[in-house]
RODO-2510 file (C-alpha; in nm, 4 decimals, decimal comma):
residues 264
     n   res          X          Y          Z
     1     m    -0,8203    -2,0086     1,2375
     2     q    -0,6971    -1,6579     1,1583
     3     l    -0,6228    -1,5639     0,7994
     4     s    -0,2476    -1,5275     0,7436
     5     t    -0,1179    -1,2213     0,5658
     6     s     0,1845    -1,0574     0,4087
     7     l     0,2322    -0,6832     0,4522
     8     i     0,4131    -0,5190     0,1588
     9     i     0,5645    -0,1735     0,2124
    10     s     0,6921     0,0211    -0,0881
    11     t     0,9737     0,2679    -0,0257
    12     y     1,2326     0,4863    -0,1932
    13     n     1,5123     0,6821    -0,0225
    14     w     1,3233     0,8049     0,2822
    15     p     1,4481     0,5956     0,5750
    16     e     1,3289     0,8500     0,8329
    17     a     0,9684     0,7974     0,7215
    18     l     1,0144     0,4218     0,6844
    19     s     1,1369     0,4072     1,0441
    20     l     0,8110     0,5590     1,1729
    21     c     0,6129     0,3265     0,9468
    22     l     0,7915     0,0167     1,0750
    23     e     0,7498     0,1263     1,4377
    24     s     0,3750     0,1424     1,3799
    25     v     0,3875    -0,2053     1,2247
    26     l     0,5693    -0,3525     1,5249
    27     h     0,3001    -0,2193     1,7594
    28     q    -0,0029    -0,3660     1,5773
    29     t    -0,2689    -0,5446     1,7813
    30     v    -0,2380    -0,8251     1,5237
    31     l     0,0961    -0,8600     1,3504
    32     p     0,1192    -0,9589     0,9848
    33     d     0,2793    -1,2988     0,9308
    34     e     0,5582    -1,1420     0,7296
    35     v     0,6707    -0,7949     0,6197
    36     i     0,8174    -0,7358     0,2740
    37     i     0,9891    -0,4078     0,1865
    38     a     0,9568    -0,3332    -0,1862
    39     d     1,2512    -0,0976    -0,2337
    40     d     1,2694     0,0954    -0,5614
    41     g     1,6467     0,1500    -0,5425
    42     s     1,7153     0,3197    -0,2088
    43     r     2,0651     0,3934    -0,0793
    44     d     2,2470     0,1940     0,1878
    45     d     2,0957     0,3933     0,4757
    46     t     1,7606     0,2293     0,4027
    47     r     1,9235    -0,1154     0,3940
    48     r     2,0878    -0,0515     0,7332
    49     l     1,7579     0,0628     0,8806
    50     i     1,5823    -0,2521     0,7616
    51     e     1,8590    -0,4693     0,9036
    52     a     1,8190    -0,2978     1,2419
    53     f     1,4425    -0,3520     1,2420
    54     r     1,4895    -0,7138     1,1380
    55     q     1,6579    -0,7748     1,4760
    56     r     1,3459    -0,6482     1,6542
    57     c     1,0756    -0,7858     1,4277
    58     p     0,9072    -1,1046     1,5584
    59     v     0,8002    -1,2064     1,2053
    60     p     1,0117    -1,2452     0,8895
    61     l     1,1190    -0,9100     0,7427
    62     l     1,2288    -0,9326     0,3779
    63     h     1,4021    -0,6640     0,1736
    64     v     1,3370    -0,6780    -0,2021
    65     w     1,5569    -0,4249    -0,3873
    66     h     1,6560    -0,3312    -0,7389
    67     e     1,8838    -0,0593    -0,8730
    68     d     1,7611     0,2979    -0,8940
    69     d     1,6573     0,3667    -1,2520
    70     g     1,3748     0,6134    -1,2074
    71     f     1,0276     0,5504    -1,0664
    72     r     0,9735     0,1762    -1,1214
    73     k     0,7218     0,0917    -0,8515
    74     t     0,5387    -0,1511    -1,0797
    75     q     0,8503    -0,3629    -1,1245
    76     i     0,9590    -0,3742    -0,7620
    77     m     0,6048    -0,4529    -0,6470
    78     n     0,5880    -0,7476    -0,8851
    79     q     0,9187    -0,8752    -0,7488
    80     a     0,7795    -0,8369    -0,3972
    81     f     0,4644    -1,0311    -0,4909
    82     l     0,6873    -1,3237    -0,5861
    83     q     0,8191    -1,3359    -0,2288
    84     v     0,4751    -1,3482    -0,0666
    85     s     0,4213    -1,6608     0,1446
    86     h     0,0631    -1,6021     0,2633
    87     p    -0,2766    -1,5946     0,0930
    88     y    -0,3733    -1,2358     0,1768
    89     i    -0,1690    -0,9265     0,0919
    90     i    -0,1989    -0,5877     0,2603
    91     q    -0,0156    -0,3104     0,0770
    92     i     0,0998     0,0265     0,2114
    93     d     0,3641     0,2884     0,1363
    94     g     0,6690     0,3579     0,3483
    95     d     0,5472     0,7077     0,4347
    96     i     0,2382     0,5760     0,6147
    97     i     0,1918     0,5517     0,9921
    98     l    -0,0617     0,2868     1,0901
    99     n    -0,3272     0,2954     1,3546
   100     r    -0,2522     0,0047     1,5887
   101     h    -0,5628    -0,1863     1,4676
   102     f    -0,4764    -0,1472     1,0980
   103     v    -0,3840    -0,5090     1,0207
   104     e    -0,6542    -0,6459     1,2505
   105     d    -0,9173    -0,4351     1,0704
   106     h    -0,8064    -0,5470     0,7244
   107     l    -0,8142    -0,9127     0,8230
   108     h    -1,1609    -0,8763     0,9729
   109     f    -1,2857    -0,7089     0,6505
   110     a    -1,1286    -0,9580     0,4071
   111     r    -1,3694    -1,1515     0,1844
   112     e    -1,3059    -1,3935    -0,1005
   113     g    -1,3813    -1,2532    -0,4450
   114     s    -1,2991    -0,8955    -0,3524
   115     f    -1,0146    -0,6518    -0,3080
   116     v    -1,0068    -0,3573    -0,0703
   117     t    -0,9015     0,0049    -0,0840
   118     g    -0,8944     0,2348     0,2160
   119     s    -0,8216     0,6018     0,2716
   120     r    -0,5766     0,8063     0,4758
   121     v    -0,5440     1,1046     0,7013
   122     v    -0,2954     1,3566     0,5628
   123     i    -0,0316     1,4840     0,8049
   124     g     0,0592     1,8477     0,7367
   125     k     0,4101     1,9664     0,6567
   126     e     0,4970     2,1144     0,9970
   127     l     0,3663     1,8163     1,1937
   128     t     0,5452     1,5772     0,9572
   129     q     0,8746     1,7599     1,0163
   130     r     0,8209     1,7451     1,3927
   131     l     0,7415     1,3733     1,3907
   132     l     1,0480     1,2966     1,1811
   133     r     1,2686     1,5140     1,3988
   134     t     1,1490     1,3591     1,7265
   135     h     1,1075     1,0035     1,5880
   136     r     0,7532     1,0133     1,7231
   137     w     0,4944     0,7872     1,5647
   138     r     0,2204     0,8019     1,8291
   139     f    -0,0196     1,0966     1,8257
   140     s    -0,3871     1,1743     1,8666
   141     l    -0,6469     1,2315     1,5971
   142     f    -0,6872     1,5727     1,7598
   143     t    -0,3193     1,6638     1,7230
   144     p    -0,2915     1,9987     1,5373
   145     g    -0,1610     1,9598     1,1838
   146     l    -0,3841     1,6765     1,0577
   147     h    -0,6058     1,7167     0,7526
   148     n    -0,9256     1,5298     0,6497
   149     r    -0,9629     1,4000     1,0058
   150     l    -1,2884     1,2215     0,9288
   151     n    -1,0779     0,9536     0,7598
   152     g    -0,9229     0,8932     1,1006
   153     l    -1,2431     0,8016     1,2834
   154     r    -1,2332     0,4333     1,3775
   155     l    -1,5943     0,3166     1,4093
   156     p    -1,5878    -0,0529     1,3090
   157     f    -1,9628    -0,0980     1,3546
   158     l    -2,0121     0,1338     1,0536
   159     t    -1,7506    -0,0230     0,8276
   160     k    -1,9657    -0,2896     0,6628
   161     s    -2,2374    -0,0371     0,5725
   162     q    -1,9870     0,1732     0,3758
   163     e    -1,8218    -0,0988     0,1679
   164     n    -1,9928     0,0066    -0,1577
   165     y    -1,8773     0,3688    -0,1326
   166     r    -1,7643     0,4780    -0,4843
   167     q    -1,7576     0,1094    -0,5728
   168     h    -1,7397     0,1567    -0,9504
   169     d    -1,4899     0,4454    -0,9478
   170     t    -1,1450     0,2988    -1,0143
   171     l    -0,9923     0,6441    -0,9808
   172     y    -1,0866     0,6156    -0,6138
   173     v    -0,8102     0,3743    -0,5165
   174     r    -0,5347     0,4362    -0,2639
   175     g    -0,2242     0,2281    -0,3295
   176     c    -0,0990     0,3278     0,0158
   177     n    -0,3858     0,1332     0,1737
   178     m    -0,4976    -0,1700    -0,0268
   179     a    -0,5505    -0,5402     0,0281
   180     f    -0,6101    -0,8344    -0,2044
   181     w    -0,5779    -1,2105    -0,2345
   182     r    -0,2475    -1,3402    -0,3657
   183     k    -0,4226    -1,5724    -0,6131
   184     d    -0,6129    -1,2770    -0,7637
   185     i    -0,2967    -1,0681    -0,8057
   186     f    -0,1226    -1,3543    -0,9853
   187     a    -0,4281    -1,4188    -1,2034
   188     v    -0,4083    -1,0626    -1,3454
   189     n    -0,0241    -1,0791    -1,3623
   190     g     0,0338    -0,8086    -1,1011
   191     y     0,1205    -0,4505    -1,1851
   192     d     0,1551    -0,3445    -1,5486
   193     e     0,5239    -0,2622    -1,5974
   194     a     0,4388    -0,0606    -1,9081
   195     i     0,3411     0,2019    -1,6491
   196     t     0,6545     0,3866    -1,5394
   197     g     0,6882     0,7117    -1,3509
   198     w     0,4273     0,8302    -1,1026
   199     g     0,0586     0,7786    -1,1573
   200     r    -0,2256     0,5368    -1,2342
   201     e    -0,0443     0,2120    -1,1546
   202     d    -0,2854     0,1299    -0,8710
   203     n    -0,5929     0,2383    -1,0678
   204     e    -0,4965     0,0236    -1,3655
   205     l    -0,4412    -0,2800    -1,1437
   206     a    -0,7803    -0,2213    -0,9807
   207     e    -0,9447    -0,1994    -1,3233
   208     r    -0,8066    -0,5402    -1,4272
   209     l    -0,9180    -0,6961    -1,1011
   210     i    -1,2695    -0,5623    -1,1538
   211     n    -1,2691    -0,6797    -1,5173
   212     s    -1,1825    -1,0243    -1,3798
   213     g    -1,4908    -1,0275    -1,1622
   214     i    -1,3153    -0,9264    -0,8404
   215     r    -1,5353    -0,6859    -0,6489
   216     k    -1,3946    -0,3580    -0,5210
   217     r    -1,4813    -0,2876    -0,1567
   218     v    -1,3957     0,0251     0,0387
   219     i    -1,2907     0,0058     0,4020
   220     k    -1,4023     0,3152     0,5929
   221     f    -1,3987     0,3823     0,9664
   222     s    -1,1413     0,1002     0,9989
   223     a    -0,7824     0,0323     0,8856
   224     i    -0,6833     0,3919     0,9610
   225     a    -0,3612     0,5186     0,8012
   226     f    -0,1787     0,8509     0,8360
   227     h     0,0167     0,9862     0,5389
   228     l     0,3330     1,1884     0,6037
   229     y     0,3641     1,5060     0,3999
   230     h     0,6059     1,5194     0,1078
   231     e     0,6443     1,7263    -0,2059
   232     w     0,4600     1,5950    -0,5091
   233     r     0,6501     1,3754    -0,7476
   234     s     0,6835     1,4754    -1,1116
   235     r     0,3527     1,4305    -1,2965
   236     g     0,5236     1,4124    -1,6363
   237     s     0,4255     1,0498    -1,6953
   238     v     0,0581     1,0787    -1,6041
   239     e    -0,0693     1,1472    -1,9569
   240     r     0,1007     0,8347    -2,0960
   241     n    -0,0134     0,6249    -1,8001
   242     d    -0,3682     0,7582    -1,8413
   243     e    -0,3656     0,6179    -2,1940
   244     i    -0,2744     0,2731    -2,0609
   245     l    -0,5512     0,2949    -1,8010
   246     h    -0,8019     0,4046    -2,0661
   247     s    -0,6991     0,1130    -2,2876
   248     t    -0,7501    -0,1316    -2,0006
   249     m    -1,0959     0,0134    -1,9418
   250     t    -1,2120     0,0100    -2,3037
   251     q    -1,0644    -0,3304    -2,3866
   252     k    -1,1793    -0,4829    -2,0572
   253     r    -0,8331    -0,6249    -2,0070
   254     t    -0,7917    -0,8752    -1,7267
   255     r    -0,4201    -0,9422    -1,7626
   256     c    -0,1190    -0,7291    -1,8519
   257     e     0,1558    -0,8444    -2,0882
   258     r     0,4447    -0,7150    -1,8770
   259     g     0,3881    -0,8248    -1,5216
   260     i     0,4836    -1,0789    -1,2571
   261     d     0,5591    -1,3539    -1,5064
   262     g     0,8464    -1,1471    -1,6478
   263     h     1,0358    -1,2120    -1,3223
   264     t     0,9855    -1,5884    -1,3038
***
């Protein structure tokens, strides 16, 4: 019996990118059992896009939204976790285009007592603009304009041998390509909502999972994701968020005070 899964997609005011992301979701070799959009306060154009995709999506498509009050990914992700109906969660960002085997690969790699982080191929600025302009989400690994192409090689027979790559480095975590068990996320109380603004929210969550005895595994040569180019967000909050991460590391925290349970 196949493991059932919820795919959570975080987004904020970029419906053009979200459209390409959702197209790649609809064309997966194995569909998730539900899709949840964690929307950090987007405008109505994103809501209309999601409604249009809901008509085409063969699995439930949920839209979890709160008002725009700055970068509050931790809060909207925790609200999305509360809507999850399946035991395994795959998490991506709304500016990611998925290889058609992405969900299949994550499900094949899933193991109890662990969480997973993957990597991504970076799509350059010019190619990103062309894909958005033409609404094209299919392309080759050899298409000009891709960076770090090695992350795009799908060689599943090598995946298991690479699972311990940078295993103890919690700074090597990609929130745009992660997977974990719902029970483990609830045990650590989800994302720490003391972290606001861009930076370290995924690393801090990973640290608490590891402190709880949940093993970090890296999925390479499978679960391939392509990241659309965008300008960097403000890094003004990183220093404060680094302090929270450092505190979690030194105190070996397993649970945050401000997390999922603040929304129940």
